[in-house]
Structures are given as structure tokens and as C-alpha cells.
C-alpha positions as CSV (number, residue, x, y, z in Angstrom):
1,X,-9.8,16.1,15.3
2,X,-10.1,17.4,11.8
3,X,-10.5,15.3,8.7
4,X,-7.5,13.0,7.9
5,X,-6.6,10.3,5.5
6,X,-4.1,7.8,6.9
7,X,-2.3,5.7,4.3
8,X,-0.2,2.7,5.5
9,X,2.5,1.1,3.4
10,X,4.1,-2.0,5.0
11,X,6.7,-4.6,4.8
12,X,5.3,-8.1,4.4
13,X,4.8,-9.7,7.9
14,X,5.3,-6.4,9.7
15,X,1.7,-6.2,10.9
16,X,0.9,-3.1,8.9
17,X,-2.6,-4.3,8.0
18,X,-3.4,-5.1,11.6
19,X,-2.1,-1.6,12.6
20,X,-4.4,0.0,10.0
21,X,-7.4,-2.1,10.9
22,X,-7.1,-1.4,14.7
23,X,-6.4,2.3,14.1
24,X,-9.6,2.6,12.1
25,X,-11.6,0.7,14.7
26,X,-10.3,2.9,17.5
27,X,-11.0,6.1,15.6
28,X,-14.4,4.9,14.3
29,X,-13.5,5.6,10.7
30,X,-13.6,3.3,7.6
31,X,-10.8,0.9,6.8
32,X,-9.8,-0.1,3.3
33,X,-7.5,-2.8,2.1
34,X,-8.7,-5.6,-0.1
35,X,-12.1,-3.9,-0.3
36,X,-10.5,-1.7,-2.9
37,X,-10.2,-4.6,-5.2
38,X,-14.0,-5.3,-5.2
39,X,-14.7,-1.6,-5.5
40,X,-12.3,-1.3,-8.4
41,X,-13.9,-4.3,-10.1
42,X,-17.3,-2.8,-9.8
43,X,-16.2,0.6,-11.2
44,X,-14.0,-0.7,-14.0
45,X,-15.8,-3.8,-15.2
46,X,-12.8,-6.0,-14.6
47,X,-13.3,-9.1,-12.4
48,X,-12.2,-9.0,-8.7
49,X,-10.2,-12.2,-9.3
50,X,-8.4,-10.6,-12.2
51,X,-7.5,-7.6,-10.2
52,X,-6.4,-9.7,-7.2
53,X,-3.8,-11.5,-9.3
54,X,-2.3,-8.2,-10.3
55,X,-2.7,-6.4,-7.0
56,X,0.5,-4.5,-6.2
57,X,2.4,-6.5,-8.8
58,X,4.3,-5.2,-11.8
59,X,5.2,-7.7,-14.5
60,X,7.8,-7.4,-17.3
61,X,9.0,-4.0,-16.1
62,X,12.3,-4.3,-18.0
63,X,10.6,-5.0,-21.3
64,X,8.0,-2.2,-20.7
65,X,10.7,0.4,-19.8
66,X,12.9,-0.7,-22.8
67,X,10.0,-0.3,-25.2
68,X,9.2,3.2,-23.8
69,X,12.8,4.2,-24.0
70,X,13.1,3.0,-27.6
71,X,9.7,4.2,-28.7
72,X,8.5,7.1,-26.5
73,X,5.1,7.4,-28.3
74,X,4.4,3.7,-28.2
75,X,1.1,4.2,-26.4
76,X,-0.2,5.9,-29.5
77,X,0.1,2.6,-31.3
78,X,-0.7,0.1,-28.6
79,X,-3.4,-0.2,-26.0
80,X,-2.7,0.9,-22.4
81,X,-0.9,-2.0,-20.6
82,X,-3.2,-4.0,-18.4
83,X,-1.1,-3.3,-15.3
84,X,-1.6,0.4,-15.9
85,X,-5.4,-0.1,-16.3
86,X,-5.4,-1.9,-12.9
87,X,-3.5,0.9,-11.3
88,X,-5.7,3.6,-12.8
89,X,-8.9,1.8,-11.6
90,X,-7.6,1.4,-8.1
91,X,-6.3,5.0,-8.0
92,X,-9.7,6.3,-9.1
93,X,-11.4,4.3,-6.2
94,X,-8.8,5.6,-3.7
95,X,-9.6,9.2,-4.7
96,X,-13.3,8.5,-4.4
97,X,-12.8,7.0,-0.9
98,X,-10.7,10.0,0.3
99,X,-13.3,12.4,-1.0
100,X,-15.8,10.9,1.5
101,X,-13.9,11.8,4.6
102,X,-11.6,10.4,7.2
103,X,-10.3,6.8,6.6
104,X,-7.4,4.4,6.7
105,X,-6.1,3.0,3.4
106,X,-3.5,0.2,3.2
107,X,-1.1,-0.2,0.3
108,X,-1.6,0.4,-3.5
109,X,0.5,3.6,-3.6
110,X,-2.3,5.5,-1.9
111,X,0.2,7.8,-0.3
112,X,1.3,8.9,-3.8
113,X,-2.2,8.9,-5.4
114,X,-3.4,11.3,-2.6
115,X,-0.1,13.3,-2.4
116,X,-1.9,16.6,-3.0
117,X,-4.6,15.9,-0.4
118,X,-4.1,18.3,2.6
119,X,-5.6,15.8,5.0
120,X,-3.0,13.1,4.1
121,X,-0.9,11.4,6.7
122,X,1.5,8.8,5.4
123,X,2.9,5.9,7.4
124,X,5.3,3.0,6.7
125,X,5.4,0.0,9.0
126,X,8.5,-2.2,9.1
127,X,9.8,-4.9,11.5
128,X,12.8,-7.1,12.1
129,X,13.1,-10.0,9.8
130,X,12.9,-12.6,12.5
131,X,9.6,-11.1,13.7
132,X,8.3,-11.0,10.2
133,X,9.2,-14.7,9.7
134,X,7.5,-15.6,12.9
135,X,4.4,-13.7,11.8
136,X,4.3,-15.3,8.4
137,X,4.9,-18.7,9.9
138,X,2.0,-18.3,12.4
139,X,-0.5,-16.8,10.0
140,X,0.1,-18.8,6.9
141,X,1.3,-22.2,8.4
142,X,4.5,-22.4,6.5
143,X,8.0,-23.4,7.6
144,X,10.5,-20.5,8.4
145,X,12.6,-21.0,5.3
146,X,9.5,-20.8,3.1
147,X,8.3,-17.8,5.0
148,X,11.7,-16.0,4.5
149,X,11.4,-16.7,0.8
150,X,7.9,-15.3,0.6
151,X,8.8,-12.2,2.6
152,X,11.7,-11.5,0.1
153,X,9.4,-12.1,-2.9
154,X,6.5,-9.9,-1.7
155,X,8.7,-7.1,-0.5
156,X,10.5,-7.0,-3.9
157,X,7.1,-7.0,-5.7
158,X,5.8,-4.1,-3.6
159,X,9.1,-2.1,-4.0
160,X,9.1,-2.6,-7.7
161,X,5.4,-1.7,-8.0
162,X,5.8,1.4,-5.8
163,X,8.9,2.7,-7.7
164,X,7.3,1.9,-11.1
165,X,4.2,4.1,-10.5
166,X,5.7,6.7,-8.2
167,X,9.4,6.9,-9.2
168,X,10.0,7.0,-5.4
169,X,11.9,4.6,-3.2
170,X,9.7,2.3,-1.2
171,X,10.2,2.7,2.5
172,X,12.4,5.7,2.2
173,X,12.2,8.1,5.2
174,X,11.8,11.1,2.8
175,X,8.6,9.7,1.4
176,X,6.6,9.2,4.6
177,X,5.5,11.3,7.5
178,X,6.1,8.5,9.9
179,X,8.1,5.2,9.8
180,X,7.3,2.7,12.6
181,X,9.2,-0.4,13.7
182,X,6.5,-2.7,14.9
183,X,9.1,-5.0,16.5
184,X,9.7,-2.2,18.9
185,X,6.2,-0.8,19.4
186,X,4.0,-3.9,18.9
187,X,0.7,-3.5,17.1
188,X,-1.0,-1.6,19.9
189,X,2.0,0.7,20.4
190,X,2.1,1.5,16.7
191,X,-1.5,2.5,16.8
192,X,-0.9,4.7,19.8
193,X,2.0,6.4,18.0
194,X,-0.1,7.2,14.9
195,X,-3.0,8.5,17.1
196,X,-0.6,10.8,18.9
197,X,0.7,12.1,15.6
198,X,-2.9,12.8,14.4
199,X,-3.6,14.7,17.5
200,X,-0.5,16.8,17.0
201,X,-1.3,17.4,13.4
202,X,-4.5,19.2,14.2
203,X,-3.4,21.3,17.1
């Protein structure tokens, strides 16, 4: 197969990270998720802990948007918001990673950051809520009601973050090459579907 960059966006608890990790392992290519935080820290000078607390999270979006609507040139008077600095640092690392060759990248708007890359294949992994609750309960040792709350919170954070930096709708069919329901395919099946797609892309 030719060079390809697979980006995976995912609902919380859908198994998207596991899909990406297994896909990379089976294809023998690098896998990047939280590694991007450390790489961004090294490149930007910000601490990894600082970046982790702001990973895929936008804060005070209403206030930020209101200020820009009222004062379009506000950046001329104030320093770039810290959330934008974090996004810029991660985007720079993502571009560096993609320039090195085939890989799998999870989250962080990588599909948007690399939108002009001809090797890009974008995937969104979703799942039924009951399966996501079961996954979160098993992996994080929390009761189902708490798991449901966390799912709702994380999904909202990811959707807001994605829309804020891309102006696109998170999880929309029009924004991804492939949307997989892991409740239907399972993790192994999701990997198989993506591999089949990659084979077709390069024929």
C-alpha cells in the first residue's frame, strides 16, 4: 500500500483509541495519541501536565466569541489565548508526524489539521450509549450513572473543541471518509473495515 495517514475521531467509550492502536500494530506503523502531548511540550516549552489539562478542551468559548465579535482586532491588543497556543503547538507536531510517513493519529482535530494532505483517511468511531457506559464502567471502575455523566461531559467537550477550531460539526458524515459503529463491528471488525478501505484507496 502507498503512504497513508489515518486520523481517528471518537465518541468517549466507543473504543476508538483501541481501534487506532490495533490498526497501527497490524499495519506496522506508528500510533499517536497521548504521545502528542509530550512531543508538543518538548517543542513548545509548555509542560506536559499543563497541556494535558487543556487537551481537547475549550474554556470560556462564549466570552471568547463575544469579545471577537465586539472587537475583531482584539488579538492586536492582547496575547494569543492559551487554548489557541495549545492547539497551535499540537497542530505543529501533528504536521511533523504526518511528514514522516504512514501513521495513525487519534483526536486533536488531526483530520482538520491535515485536511490538505493527499494521504489522509479520516475515520469517526461511535457506539451505542449502553456499550459506551459498559466500557467506561469496566475501564474506569465507576458506577453506570457516573459513567453516563462522564460520557456526556467528554463528548460535549470534544464537540465544542472540534467546532471551535474547525467550524465543522463533530461526527457529521460529511466530514469523515468513514464512520464506524463499534457496537456493530467490535474492535477487531472496525480495524478490518479500515484496512479494507485502505486497500481500496490505493488500487
